MIKE-666796 format. One record per residue: x, y, z of N, C-alpha, C, O in turn. Coordinates in steps of 0.2 Angstrom, whole numbers. Layout:
N
{pt {X, Y, Z}, {X, Y, Z}, {X, Y, Z}, {X, Y, Z}}
...
This chain:
270
{pt {-15, -110, 15}, {-15, -107, 9}, {-9, -103, 8}, {-7, -99, 12}}
{pt {-6, -103, 2}, {0, -99, 0}, {-2, -93, -3}, {-7, -92, -6}}
{pt {2, -87, -1}, {0, -81, -3}, {6, -77, -6}, {12, -78, -4}}
{pt {4, -72, -10}, {9, -66, -12}, {7, -60, -8}, {1, -58, -8}}
{pt {12, -57, -4}, {10, -51, -1}, {11, -45, -5}, {16, -45, -9}}
{pt {7, -40, -4}, {8, -34, -8}, {5, -28, -4}, {2, -29, 1}}
{pt {7, -22, -7}, {5, -16, -3}, {-2, -13, -5}, {-6, -17, -8}}
{pt {-3, -7, -2}, {-7, -1, -2}, {-12, 0, -6}, {-10, 1, -12}}
{pt {-18, 2, -7}, {-24, 5, -8}, {-27, 3, -15}, {-33, 4, -16}}
{pt {-23, 1, -20}, {-25, 0, -26}, {-26, -8, -27}, {-21, -12, -25}}
{pt {-31, -10, -30}, {-32, -17, -32}, {-31, -19, -39}, {-34, -16, -43}}
{pt {-27, -24, -40}, {-25, -25, -47}, {-26, -33, -49}, {-26, -37, -44}}
{pt {-28, -34, -55}, {-28, -41, -57}, {-24, -43, -63}, {-24, -38, -68}}
{pt {-22, -49, -64}, {-18, -50, -70}, {-22, -54, -75}, {-28, -56, -73}}
{pt {-19, -55, -81}, {-23, -59, -86}, {-24, -66, -84}, {-21, -69, -80}}
{pt {-28, -69, -88}, {-29, -76, -87}, {-23, -81, -88}, {-23, -87, -86}}
{pt {-18, -78, -91}, {-12, -82, -92}, {-8, -83, -87}, {-2, -86, -87}}
{pt {-9, -79, -81}, {-5, -79, -75}, {-4, -86, -73}, {-8, -90, -72}}
{pt {3, -87, -71}, {4, -94, -68}, {2, -95, -61}, {1, -100, -59}}
{pt {3, -89, -57}, {2, -90, -50}, {-5, -88, -48}, {-7, -87, -42}}
{pt {-10, -87, -53}, {-17, -85, -51}, {-17, -79, -47}, {-21, -79, -42}}
{pt {-14, -74, -49}, {-14, -68, -45}, {-20, -64, -47}, {-22, -64, -52}}
{pt {-22, -60, -42}, {-27, -55, -43}, {-24, -48, -40}, {-22, -48, -34}}
{pt {-25, -43, -44}, {-22, -36, -42}, {-28, -32, -40}, {-33, -32, -44}}
{pt {-28, -28, -35}, {-33, -24, -32}, {-31, -17, -31}, {-25, -16, -30}}
{pt {-35, -12, -33}, {-34, -5, -31}, {-40, -2, -27}, {-45, -4, -28}}
{pt {-38, 2, -23}, {-43, 6, -20}, {-43, 13, -22}, {-37, 16, -21}}
{pt {-48, 16, -23}, {-49, 24, -25}, {-52, 27, -19}, {-54, 24, -14}}
{pt {-54, 34, -20}, {-57, 37, -15}, {-65, 34, -14}, {-68, 35, -9}}
{pt {-67, 31, -20}, {-74, 29, -20}, {-75, 21, -20}, {-80, 19, -18}}
{pt {-70, 18, -24}, {-72, 11, -26}, {-66, 6, -25}, {-60, 8, -24}}
{pt {-68, 0, -24}, {-63, -6, -25}, {-63, -8, -32}, {-68, -9, -35}}
{pt {-56, -8, -35}, {-56, -10, -42}, {-51, -16, -43}, {-47, -17, -40}}
{pt {-53, -20, -48}, {-49, -25, -50}, {-45, -23, -57}, {-48, -21, -61}}
{pt {-39, -23, -56}, {-34, -20, -61}, {-31, -25, -66}, {-29, -30, -64}}
{pt {-31, -23, -72}, {-27, -27, -77}, {-20, -25, -78}, {-19, -19, -80}}
{pt {-15, -29, -76}, {-8, -27, -76}, {-5, -26, -83}, {0, -22, -83}}
{pt {-9, -29, -88}, {-6, -28, -95}, {-9, -21, -98}, {-5, -18, -101}}
{pt {-15, -19, -96}, {-18, -13, -99}, {-23, -11, -93}, {-28, -13, -93}}
{pt {-20, -6, -89}, {-25, -4, -84}, {-31, 0, -86}, {-36, 0, -82}}
{pt {-31, 2, -92}, {-38, 5, -95}, {-43, -1, -95}, {-49, 1, -95}}
{pt {-41, -7, -95}, {-46, -12, -95}, {-49, -15, -88}, {-52, -19, -87}}
{pt {-46, -11, -83}, {-48, -13, -76}, {-55, -11, -75}, {-58, -7, -78}}
{pt {-58, -14, -70}, {-65, -13, -69}, {-67, -12, -61}, {-63, -15, -57}}
{pt {-72, -8, -60}, {-74, -7, -53}, {-78, -13, -51}, {-83, -15, -54}}
{pt {-76, -15, -45}, {-79, -21, -41}, {-85, -18, -38}, {-91, -21, -38}}
{pt {-85, -12, -35}, {-90, -9, -31}, {-88, -4, -27}, {-82, -3, -25}}
{pt {-93, 0, -24}, {-91, 6, -20}, {-89, 3, -13}, {-92, -2, -10}}
{pt {-84, 6, -10}, {-82, 3, -3}, {-86, 6, 3}, {-86, 4, 8}}
{pt {-89, 12, 1}, {-93, 16, 6}, {-89, 20, 12}, {-93, 22, 16}}
{pt {-83, 20, 11}, {-79, 24, 16}, {-80, 32, 14}, {-79, 33, 8}}
{pt {-81, 36, 19}, {-82, 43, 18}, {-75, 47, 16}, {-70, 44, 17}}
{pt {-76, 52, 12}, {-70, 56, 10}, {-70, 62, 15}, {-75, 65, 16}}
{pt {-64, 64, 17}, {-63, 70, 22}, {-60, 75, 18}, {-55, 73, 14}}
{pt {-62, 81, 18}, {-58, 87, 15}, {-56, 92, 20}, {-59, 94, 24}}
{pt {-49, 93, 20}, {-46, 97, 24}, {-47, 105, 22}, {-49, 106, 17}}
{pt {-46, 109, 27}, {-47, 116, 25}, {-43, 119, 19}, {-45, 123, 16}}
{pt {-37, 116, 17}, {-34, 118, 11}, {-36, 114, 5}, {-33, 115, 0}}
{pt {-41, 110, 6}, {-44, 107, 0}, {-41, 100, -1}, {-44, 96, -6}}
{pt {-36, 98, 3}, {-33, 91, 2}, {-39, 86, 4}, {-42, 86, 9}}
{pt {-39, 80, 0}, {-44, 75, 2}, {-40, 69, 5}, {-35, 67, 3}}
{pt {-44, 66, 9}, {-42, 60, 13}, {-47, 55, 14}, {-53, 57, 14}}
{pt {-45, 48, 14}, {-50, 43, 15}, {-47, 36, 14}, {-42, 35, 18}}
{pt {-49, 32, 10}, {-46, 26, 9}, {-39, 27, 7}, {-37, 31, 3}}
{pt {-34, 23, 10}, {-27, 24, 9}, {-24, 17, 6}, {-26, 14, 2}}
{pt {-18, 16, 9}, {-14, 10, 7}, {-18, 3, 9}, {-22, 3, 13}}
{pt {-16, -2, 4}, {-20, -8, 6}, {-14, -14, 5}, {-9, -13, 2}}
{pt {-16, -20, 7}, {-11, -25, 7}, {-15, -32, 7}, {-21, -32, 10}}
{pt {-13, -37, 4}, {-16, -44, 5}, {-13, -47, 11}, {-7, -49, 11}}
{pt {-17, -47, 16}, {-14, -49, 23}, {-15, -57, 24}, {-16, -61, 20}}
{pt {-14, -58, 31}, {-15, -65, 33}, {-21, -68, 30}, {-27, -65, 31}}
{pt {-21, -75, 28}, {-27, -78, 26}, {-30, -75, 20}, {-36, -76, 19}}
{pt {-27, -71, 16}, {-29, -68, 10}, {-34, -62, 11}, {-37, -60, 6}}
{pt {-34, -60, 17}, {-39, -54, 19}, {-36, -48, 15}, {-30, -47, 16}}
{pt {-40, -44, 12}, {-38, -38, 9}, {-39, -32, 14}, {-45, -30, 15}}
{pt {-34, -30, 17}, {-34, -25, 22}, {-31, -18, 20}, {-27, -18, 16}}
{pt {-33, -13, 23}, {-31, -6, 22}, {-31, -1, 27}, {-34, -3, 33}}
{pt {-29, 5, 26}, {-30, 10, 30}, {-35, 15, 28}, {-36, 16, 22}}
{pt {-39, 19, 33}, {-44, 24, 31}, {-43, 30, 36}, {-42, 29, 42}}
{pt {-42, 36, 33}, {-42, 42, 37}, {-49, 45, 37}, {-52, 46, 32}}
{pt {-51, 48, 43}, {-57, 52, 44}, {-55, 58, 48}, {-53, 57, 54}}
{pt {-57, 64, 45}, {-55, 70, 49}, {-61, 72, 53}, {-67, 73, 50}}
{pt {-60, 73, 59}, {-65, 75, 64}, {-66, 83, 64}, {-62, 87, 61}}
{pt {-71, 85, 67}, {-72, 93, 68}, {-67, 96, 71}, {-66, 102, 70}}
{pt {-63, 93, 75}, {-58, 96, 79}, {-51, 96, 75}, {-46, 98, 78}}
{pt {-51, 94, 69}, {-45, 94, 65}, {-41, 88, 66}, {-35, 88, 63}}
{pt {-43, 83, 70}, {-39, 77, 71}, {-41, 71, 66}, {-47, 70, 65}}
{pt {-36, 68, 64}, {-38, 62, 59}, {-38, 56, 64}, {-33, 54, 67}}
{pt {-44, 52, 63}, {-44, 46, 66}, {-42, 41, 60}, {-44, 42, 55}}
{pt {-38, 36, 62}, {-35, 31, 57}, {-37, 24, 59}, {-36, 22, 64}}
{pt {-41, 21, 54}, {-44, 15, 55}, {-40, 9, 51}, {-38, 11, 45}}
{pt {-41, 3, 53}, {-39, -3, 49}, {-46, -5, 47}, {-51, -6, 50}}
{pt {-46, -6, 40}, {-52, -9, 37}, {-51, -15, 33}, {-45, -16, 31}}
{pt {-56, -19, 31}, {-56, -25, 27}, {-61, -24, 22}, {-66, -22, 23}}
{pt {-58, -26, 15}, {-63, -25, 9}, {-65, -32, 7}, {-62, -37, 8}}
{pt {-71, -32, 5}, {-74, -38, 2}, {-72, -38, -5}, {-74, -34, -9}}
{pt {-69, -44, -7}, {-66, -44, -14}, {-71, -45, -19}, {-70, -44, -25}}
{pt {-77, -47, -17}, {-83, -48, -22}, {-87, -42, -23}, {-90, -41, -28}}
{pt {-88, -38, -17}, {-93, -33, -18}, {-89, -26, -18}, {-92, -21, -20}}
{pt {-83, -26, -15}, {-79, -20, -14}, {-81, -16, -7}, {-77, -12, -5}}
{pt {-86, -19, -4}, {-88, -15, 3}, {-83, -16, 8}, {-79, -21, 9}}
{pt {-82, -10, 12}, {-76, -10, 17}, {-80, -10, 24}, {-85, -7, 25}}
{pt {-77, -14, 28}, {-79, -14, 35}, {-73, -12, 40}, {-68, -14, 39}}
{pt {-75, -7, 44}, {-70, -5, 49}, {-68, -11, 54}, {-73, -13, 57}}
{pt {-62, -12, 55}, {-60, -17, 59}, {-58, -15, 66}, {-61, -17, 71}}
{pt {-55, -9, 66}, {-53, -6, 73}, {-50, 1, 71}, {-47, 3, 66}}
{pt {-50, 5, 77}, {-47, 12, 77}, {-40, 10, 79}, {-38, 7, 84}}
{pt {-35, 13, 74}, {-28, 12, 76}, {-25, 17, 80}, {-21, 16, 85}}
{pt {-26, 24, 78}, {-23, 29, 81}, {-27, 36, 79}, {-31, 36, 74}}
{pt {-25, 41, 83}, {-27, 48, 81}, {-21, 52, 80}, {-16, 51, 83}}
{pt {-21, 57, 75}, {-15, 60, 73}, {-13, 65, 78}, {-7, 66, 78}}
{pt {-17, 67, 83}, {-14, 71, 89}, {-11, 67, 94}, {-7, 69, 98}}
{pt {-12, 60, 94}, {-9, 56, 99}, {-2, 53, 97}, {3, 53, 100}}
{pt {-2, 50, 90}, {4, 47, 88}, {7, 49, 81}, {11, 46, 79}}
{pt {3, 54, 78}, {5, 55, 72}, {1, 51, 67}, {-5, 51, 68}}
{pt {4, 49, 61}, {0, 46, 56}, {3, 39, 55}, {9, 37, 54}}
{pt {-2, 34, 54}, {-1, 27, 52}, {-1, 28, 44}, {-6, 30, 42}}
{pt {4, 26, 41}, {4, 27, 34}, {5, 20, 30}, {0, 17, 28}}
{pt {11, 17, 29}, {12, 11, 26}, {8, 5, 30}, {8, 5, 36}}
{pt {5, 1, 26}, {3, -6, 29}, {5, -11, 23}, {3, -10, 18}}
{pt {8, -16, 26}, {11, -21, 21}, {11, -28, 25}, {14, -28, 30}}
{pt {9, -33, 22}, {10, -40, 25}, {17, -42, 23}, {19, -42, 17}}
{pt {21, -44, 28}, {28, -47, 26}, {27, -55, 28}, {27, -56, 34}}
{pt {28, -59, 23}, {27, -66, 24}, {32, -69, 28}, {31, -74, 32}}
{pt {38, -67, 27}, {44, -70, 31}, {43, -68, 39}, {46, -72, 43}}
{pt {40, -63, 41}, {38, -62, 48}, {31, -64, 50}, {30, -64, 56}}
{pt {27, -66, 45}, {20, -68, 46}, {17, -63, 50}, {13, -64, 55}}
{pt {17, -57, 48}, {14, -51, 51}, {13, -45, 47}, {16, -45, 42}}
{pt {9, -41, 49}, {8, -34, 45}, {13, -29, 48}, {15, -30, 54}}
{pt {16, -25, 43}, {20, -20, 45}, {17, -13, 44}, {15, -12, 38}}
{pt {17, -9, 48}, {15, -2, 47}, {20, 3, 49}, {25, 1, 52}}
{pt {19, 9, 46}, {24, 14, 47}, {20, 20, 51}, {15, 22, 49}}
{pt {23, 22, 57}, {20, 27, 61}, {24, 33, 61}, {30, 33, 62}}
{pt {22, 39, 58}, {26, 45, 57}, {23, 51, 61}, {19, 54, 59}}
{pt {26, 52, 67}, {25, 58, 71}, {29, 64, 68}, {34, 63, 65}}
{pt {26, 70, 69}, {29, 76, 67}, {33, 78, 73}, {30, 79, 78}}
{pt {40, 79, 72}, {44, 81, 78}, {44, 88, 79}, {41, 92, 74}}
{pt {46, 91, 85}, {46, 98, 86}, {49, 102, 81}, {48, 108, 80}}
{pt {54, 99, 78}, {58, 103, 73}, {55, 103, 66}, {57, 107, 62}}
{pt {49, 100, 65}, {46, 100, 59}, {48, 94, 54}, {45, 93, 49}}
{pt {53, 90, 57}, {55, 85, 53}, {51, 78, 54}, {47, 78, 59}}
{pt {53, 73, 51}, {49, 67, 52}, {54, 61, 53}, {59, 61, 51}}
{pt {51, 56, 57}, {54, 50, 58}, {49, 45, 57}, {43, 46, 59}}
{pt {51, 39, 55}, {45, 34, 53}, {47, 27, 57}, {52, 24, 55}}
{pt {44, 26, 62}, {45, 19, 65}, {41, 14, 61}, {35, 15, 60}}
{pt {44, 9, 60}, {41, 3, 57}, {39, -2, 62}, {43, -4, 67}}
{pt {33, -4, 63}, {30, -8, 68}, {27, -14, 65}, {24, -13, 60}}
{pt {26, -19, 69}, {22, -25, 67}, {15, -23, 70}, {14, -19, 75}}
{pt {10, -26, 67}, {3, -25, 69}, {-1, -31, 69}, {-1, -35, 64}}
{pt {-4, -33, 75}, {-9, -38, 75}, {-16, -36, 73}, {-19, -32, 76}}
{pt {-18, -39, 67}, {-25, -36, 65}, {-31, -39, 69}, {-36, -36, 68}}
{pt {-29, -43, 74}, {-35, -46, 78}, {-35, -41, 84}, {-41, -40, 87}}
{pt {-30, -39, 87}, {-30, -36, 94}, {-28, -28, 93}, {-30, -24, 97}}
{pt {-25, -26, 87}, {-22, -20, 87}, {-16, -18, 90}, {-13, -13, 90}}
{pt {-13, -23, 93}, {-6, -23, 97}, {-1, -21, 92}, {-1, -25, 86}}
{pt {4, -17, 93}, {9, -15, 89}, {16, -17, 93}, {16, -16, 99}}
{pt {21, -18, 89}, {28, -19, 92}, {33, -16, 88}, {33, -16, 82}}
{pt {38, -12, 91}, {43, -9, 87}, {47, -14, 83}, {49, -19, 86}}
{pt {48, -12, 77}, {52, -16, 73}, {59, -12, 71}, {64, -15, 73}}
{pt {59, -6, 68}, {65, -3, 67}, {63, 5, 65}, {57, 6, 64}}
{pt {67, 9, 65}, {66, 16, 63}, {71, 18, 57}, {77, 18, 59}}
{pt {69, 18, 51}, {74, 20, 46}, {74, 27, 44}, {77, 29, 39}}
{pt {71, 32, 49}, {72, 39, 48}, {70, 42, 42}, {73, 46, 39}}
{pt {65, 39, 39}, {62, 42, 33}, {54, 43, 34}, {51, 40, 38}}
{pt {51, 47, 30}, {44, 48, 30}, {41, 43, 25}, {40, 44, 19}}
{pt {40, 36, 28}, {38, 31, 23}, {30, 31, 22}, {26, 28, 26}}
{pt {28, 34, 16}, {21, 34, 15}, {19, 28, 12}, {13, 26, 14}}
{pt {23, 24, 9}, {20, 18, 6}, {26, 12, 6}, {32, 14, 6}}
{pt {24, 6, 7}, {29, 1, 7}, {27, -5, 3}, {21, -6, 1}}
{pt {32, -9, 1}, {31, -16, -2}, {36, -21, 0}, {42, -19, 1}}
{pt {33, -27, 0}, {38, -33, 2}, {39, -37, -4}, {34, -40, -7}}
{pt {45, -38, -6}, {47, -43, -12}, {47, -50, -8}, {52, -51, -5}}
{pt {42, -54, -9}, {41, -60, -5}, {46, -65, -8}, {48, -70, -5}}
{pt {49, -64, -14}, {53, -69, -17}, {60, -68, -15}, {64, -73, -14}}
{pt {62, -62, -13}, {69, -61, -10}, {69, -59, -3}, {74, -57, 0}}
{pt {63, -58, 0}, {62, -55, 7}, {66, -48, 7}, {70, -47, 12}}
{pt {64, -44, 3}, {66, -37, 3}, {60, -32, 4}, {55, -33, 2}}
{pt {62, -27, 8}, {56, -22, 9}, {58, -15, 7}, {64, -13, 8}}
{pt {54, -12, 3}, {55, -6, 0}, {50, -1, 2}, {44, -2, 4}}
{pt {52, 6, 3}, {47, 11, 5}, {48, 17, 0}, {53, 18, -4}}
{pt {43, 21, -1}, {43, 27, -5}, {41, 33, -1}, {36, 32, 3}}
{pt {45, 38, -1}, {43, 45, 1}, {41, 49, -5}, {46, 52, -8}}
{pt {35, 50, -6}, {33, 54, -12}, {33, 61, -12}, {30, 65, -16}}
{pt {35, 64, -6}, {35, 71, -4}, {41, 75, -7}, {43, 73, -13}}
{pt {44, 79, -4}, {49, 83, -7}, {55, 79, -8}, {59, 80, -13}}
{pt {56, 74, -4}, {62, 69, -5}, {61, 65, -12}, {66, 65, -16}}
{pt {55, 62, -12}, {54, 58, -18}, {59, 53, -19}, {62, 52, -25}}
{pt {60, 48, -15}, {65, 43, -15}, {62, 36, -15}, {57, 35, -11}}
{pt {65, 31, -18}, {63, 24, -17}, {69, 21, -13}, {75, 22, -15}}
{pt {67, 18, -8}, {72, 16, -3}, {72, 8, -1}, {66, 6, 0}}
{pt {77, 5, -1}, {77, -2, 1}, {79, -2, 9}, {84, 1, 11}}
{pt {75, -5, 13}, {75, -5, 20}, {77, -11, 23}, {74, -16, 22}}
{pt {82, -12, 27}, {84, -18, 31}, {80, -18, 37}, {80, -13, 42}}
{pt {75, -22, 38}, {70, -23, 43}, {73, -25, 50}, {70, -24, 55}}
{pt {79, -27, 50}, {83, -29, 56}, {86, -23, 59}, {87, -22, 65}}
{pt {89, -19, 55}, {94, -13, 57}, {91, -6, 56}, {93, -2, 59}}
{pt {86, -6, 51}, {84, 1, 49}, {88, 4, 44}, {87, 10, 42}}
{pt {94, 1, 42}, {98, 4, 37}, {94, 5, 30}, {90, 1, 28}}
{pt {96, 11, 27}, {93, 12, 20}, {98, 12, 15}, {104, 13, 16}}
{pt {96, 9, 9}, {99, 9, 3}, {95, 14, -2}, {90, 12, -4}}
{pt {98, 20, -3}, {94, 24, -8}, {95, 22, -15}, {100, 22, -18}}
{pt {89, 21, -18}, {89, 19, -25}, {87, 24, -30}, {87, 23, -36}}
{pt {86, 30, -28}, {85, 36, -32}, {79, 39, -32}, {74, 37, -29}}
{pt {78, 44, -36}, {72, 48, -36}, {66, 44, -39}, {67, 40, -44}}
{pt {60, 45, -37}, {54, 42, -40}, {51, 47, -45}, {51, 53, -43}}
{pt {48, 45, -50}, {45, 50, -55}, {38, 53, -52}, {34, 49, -49}}
{pt {38, 59, -52}, {32, 63, -50}, {29, 61, -43}, {33, 61, -39}}
{pt {23, 60, -42}, {20, 59, -36}, {18, 51, -35}, {13, 50, -38}}
{pt {22, 47, -33}, {21, 40, -33}, {16, 38, -27}, {16, 42, -22}}
{pt {12, 33, -28}, {8, 31, -23}, {10, 24, -21}, {15, 22, -22}}
{pt {5, 20, -18}, {6, 14, -16}, {9, 9, -20}, {9, 10, -27}}
{pt {12, 4, -18}, {16, -1, -22}, {14, -8, -20}, {11, -9, -15}}
{pt {15, -13, -25}, {13, -20, -24}, {18, -24, -28}, {20, -22, -33}}
{pt {19, -30, -25}, {24, -35, -29}, {20, -41, -31}, {16, -44, -28}}
{pt {22, -42, -38}, {19, -48, -41}, {25, -53, -41}, {30, -52, -44}}
{pt {24, -59, -38}, {29, -64, -38}, {28, -68, -44}, {33, -72, -46}}
{pt {22, -68, -48}, {22, -71, -54}, {26, -68, -59}, {30, -71, -63}}
{pt {25, -61, -60}, {29, -57, -65}, {36, -55, -62}, {40, -53, -66}}
{pt {37, -56, -56}, {43, -53, -52}, {44, -46, -54}, {50, -44, -56}}
{pt {39, -42, -52}, {39, -35, -54}, {36, -31, -48}, {31, -33, -45}}
{pt {39, -25, -46}, {36, -20, -42}, {32, -15, -45}, {34, -12, -50}}
{pt {25, -15, -44}, {21, -10, -47}, {19, -4, -42}, {19, -5, -36}}
{pt {18, 2, -45}, {16, 8, -42}, {11, 12, -46}, {10, 10, -52}}
{pt {9, 17, -43}, {4, 22, -47}, {7, 29, -46}, {9, 31, -41}}
{pt {6, 32, -52}, {8, 39, -52}, {2, 44, -52}, {-2, 44, -56}}
{pt {2, 47, -46}, {-4, 52, -45}, {-5, 57, -50}, {-11, 59, -52}}
{pt {1, 60, -53}, {0, 65, -57}, {-2, 63, -64}, {-5, 67, -68}}
{pt {-1, 57, -66}, {-2, 55, -73}, {-7, 50, -74}, {-10, 48, -79}}
{pt {-10, 47, -68}, {-15, 42, -68}, {-12, 35, -71}, {-16, 32, -74}}
{pt {-6, 34, -71}, {-3, 28, -74}, {0, 23, -69}, {2, 25, -64}}
{pt {-1, 17, -72}, {3, 11, -68}, {10, 11, -70}, {11, 12, -76}}
{pt {14, 10, -65}, {22, 10, -67}, {25, 3, -64}, {22, 1, -59}}
{pt {30, 1, -68}, {33, -5, -65}, {40, -3, -64}, {43, 1, -67}}
{pt {43, -5, -58}, {50, -4, -56}, {54, -11, -58}, {60, -11, -55}}
{pt {52, -15, -62}, {55, -22, -63}, {56, -25, -56}, {51, -25, -52}}
{pt {62, -29, -56}, {63, -33, -49}, {66, -28, -44}, {68, -31, -39}}
{pt {66, -22, -45}, {69, -17, -40}, {76, -16, -40}, {79, -12, -36}}
{pt {80, -21, -43}, {87, -20, -43}, {90, -14, -47}, {95, -11, -45}}
{pt {86, -12, -52}, {88, -6, -56}, {81, -3, -57}, {79, -3, -63}}
{pt {79, 1, -52}, {72, 4, -53}, {71, 9, -58}, {69, 15, -56}}
{pt {72, 8, -64}, {70, 13, -69}, {62, 12, -70}, {60, 7, -72}}
{pt {59, 17, -70}, {52, 17, -71}, {49, 15, -78}, {52, 18, -82}}
{pt {45, 11, -78}, {42, 9, -85}, {35, 10, -84}, {31, 7, -81}}
{pt {32, 15, -89}, {25, 17, -89}, {21, 12, -93}, {23, 10, -98}}
{pt {16, 9, -90}, {12, 3, -93}, {6, 6, -96}, {4, 4, -102}}
{pt {3, 11, -93}, {-3, 13, -96}, {-8, 17, -91}, {-6, 17, -85}}
{pt {-13, 21, -94}, {-17, 25, -89}, {-23, 21, -87}, {-26, 17, -91}}
{pt {-25, 22, -81}, {-31, 19, -79}, {-38, 22, -82}, {-42, 18, -84}}
{pt {-38, 28, -81}, {-44, 32, -84}, {-51, 30, -80}, {-56, 30, -83}}
{pt {-50, 29, -73}, {-56, 28, -69}, {-59, 34, -67}, {-65, 34, -65}}
{pt {-56, 40, -68}, {-59, 46, -66}, {-59, 47, -58}, {-63, 51, -55}}
{pt {-55, 43, -55}, {-54, 43, -48}, {-47, 41, -46}, {-44, 36, -49}}
{pt {-44, 44, -41}, {-37, 43, -40}, {-36, 37, -36}, {-39, 36, -31}}
{pt {-31, 33, -38}, {-29, 27, -34}, {-26, 28, -28}, {-21, 32, -28}}
{pt {-28, 26, -23}, {-25, 27, -16}, {-21, 21, -13}, {-17, 22, -9}}
{pt {-22, 15, -16}, {-19, 9, -13}, {-19, 4, -18}, {-23, 3, -23}}
{pt {-14, -1, -18}, {-12, -6, -23}, {-10, -12, -19}, {-6, -12, -14}}
{pt {-13, -18, -21}, {-11, -24, -18}, {-12, -30, -23}, {-17, -29, -28}}
{pt {-8, -35, -23}, {-8, -41, -27}, {-9, -47, -23}, {-4, -48, -19}}
{pt {-14, -51, -24}, {-15, -57, -20}, {-14, -63, -24}, {-16, -63, -30}}
{pt {-11, -68, -21}, {-11, -75, -24}, {-17, -79, -21}, {-18, -79, -15}}
{pt {-21, -81, -26}, {-28, -84, -23}, {-26, -92, -21}, {-21, -94, -22}}
{pt {-32, -95, -19}, {-31, -102, -16}, {-28, -106, -21}, {-30, -107, -27}}
{pt {-23, -110, -18}, {-20, -115, -22}, {-14, -113, -26}, {-11, -117, -30}}
{pt {-13, -106, -26}, {-7, -104, -30}, {-1, -105, -27}, {0, -106, -21}}
{pt {4, -106, -31}, {11, -108, -29}, {15, -101, -29}, {17, -99, -34}}
{pt {16, -98, -23}, {19, -91, -23}, {26, -92, -20}, {27, -93, -14}}
{pt {32, -91, -24}, {38, -92, -22}, {40, -87, -17}, {38, -81, -18}}
{pt {43, -89, -12}, {46, -84, -7}, {41, -83, -1}, {43, -81, 5}}
{pt {35, -86, -1}, {30, -85, 4}, {29, -92, 8}, {25, -93, 12}}
């Protein structure tokens, strides 16, 4: 089966006129959502995923996170769960595209052991999942190792370190390009060379950006603005001027976004 690979936590769907039979998904704190890329207000909830929400002492909420359309069309994502000891357990989960229900696949790591697993993205040219592992250094700074992840065994292998706090990532399967976003104080969109770790800084991202996903049908990179609840396009990434598409209005913050090519679709680049 041919696939389009796409990123993190939000599920989106395109209109019936789509040439490549793409479906876009988003994940919120509570639900799996099928998203309309033309008008996100027309998106609809598939169903509750059942993953718990953790609330830190400062009021910050954690739970379902980045998602991607992985090998064999599986909709995979990350889930954070805070224990009584203040340590985050970080899980690989799989979503049922028909019901929204999430099943835990395996425990990936704990925050006191390796830091935080953040980005999860399927890279078709490597035929593997890529994750970003971000430990906090003694200096208080961050470094982000990009690693491959075997979803069957949990085994990881070092890929590169691009020296950024990569919260989210997306793979342009048509051009074999990998982008990351750091939506924190830096707020940058970066093109990453997966062979060398070299960064090409593409500029500031608007407000608080979340997970990204690439549509090979539309040849566009999509993201979500946490501050405005809006879906955003970066075009083909060559000149990433943000284009605001519309508000979701789900009453629930999007945590992950992924676009999948369904069975029989012809997805260039994959």
